[in-house]
C-alpha positions in Angstrom: 0.0 0.0 0.0 1.5 3.3 -1.0 1.6 6.5 1.1 -0.9 8.2 -1.3 -3.6 5.5 -1.0 -3.0 5.4 2.7 -3.5 9.2 3.1 -6.7 9.0 1.0 -8.3 6.6 3.4 -7.6 8.9 6.4 -10.0 11.7 7.3 -9.2 15.4 7.0 -8.0 15.9 10.6 -6.1 12.6 10.6 -4.2 13.8 7.5 -3.4 17.1 9.2 -2.1 15.3 12.3 0.0 13.0 10.1 1.5 16.0 8.4 2.5 17.6 11.7 3.9 14.4 13.0 6.1 14.1 9.9 7.2 17.7 10.2 8.3 17.2 13.8 10.1 14.0 12.9 12.0 15.8 10.1 12.9 18.7 12.4 14.4 16.3 14.9 16.9 15.3 12.1 18.1 18.9 11.6 21.6 19.7 12.8 21.3 23.1 14.4 24.3 25.5 14.3 26.1 26.4 17.4 26.2 30.1 18.6 29.8 30.4 17.3 28.9 29.1 13.9 25.8 31.3 13.7 27.8 34.5 14.5 30.4 33.5 12.0 27.8 32.9 9.3 26.0 36.2 10.1 29.3 38.1 9.9 30.1 36.5 6.5 26.6 37.5 5.2 27.0 41.1 6.4 30.4 41.4 4.8 29.1 39.9 1.5 26.0 42.2 1.4 28.2 45.2 2.2 30.5 44.3 -0.7 27.6 43.9 -3.1 26.1 47.2 -2.0 29.4 48.9 -2.6 29.8 47.4 -6.1 26.2 48.3 -7.1 26.6 51.8 -5.7 29.8 52.4 -7.7 28.2 51.0 -10.8 25.2 53.3 -10.4 27.5 56.3 -9.7 29.5 55.5 -12.9 26.4 55.2 -15.0 25.0 58.4 -13.6 28.2 60.3 -14.5 28.1 58.8 -17.9 24.5 59.8 -18.6 25.1 63.3 -17.3 28.2 63.5 -19.6 26.3 62.3 -22.6 23.1 64.2 -22.2 24.3 67.2 -20.1 23.1 68.4 -16.8 
């Protein structure tokens, strides 16, 4: 008997309960990061986002100067 046919035989609330039991079982398998890993990853994300903001800002500034040069102020 497959899982699909088994879930069709269950009632509405039984299927909801089955779903939440499966979610809880999957969350127990998750390896949660330690505080040290979390702060390290957060720092890396902040540095990367700052770098991307700087690159996009410089690109925007360059295009703005180019447009003003071509079309005048």
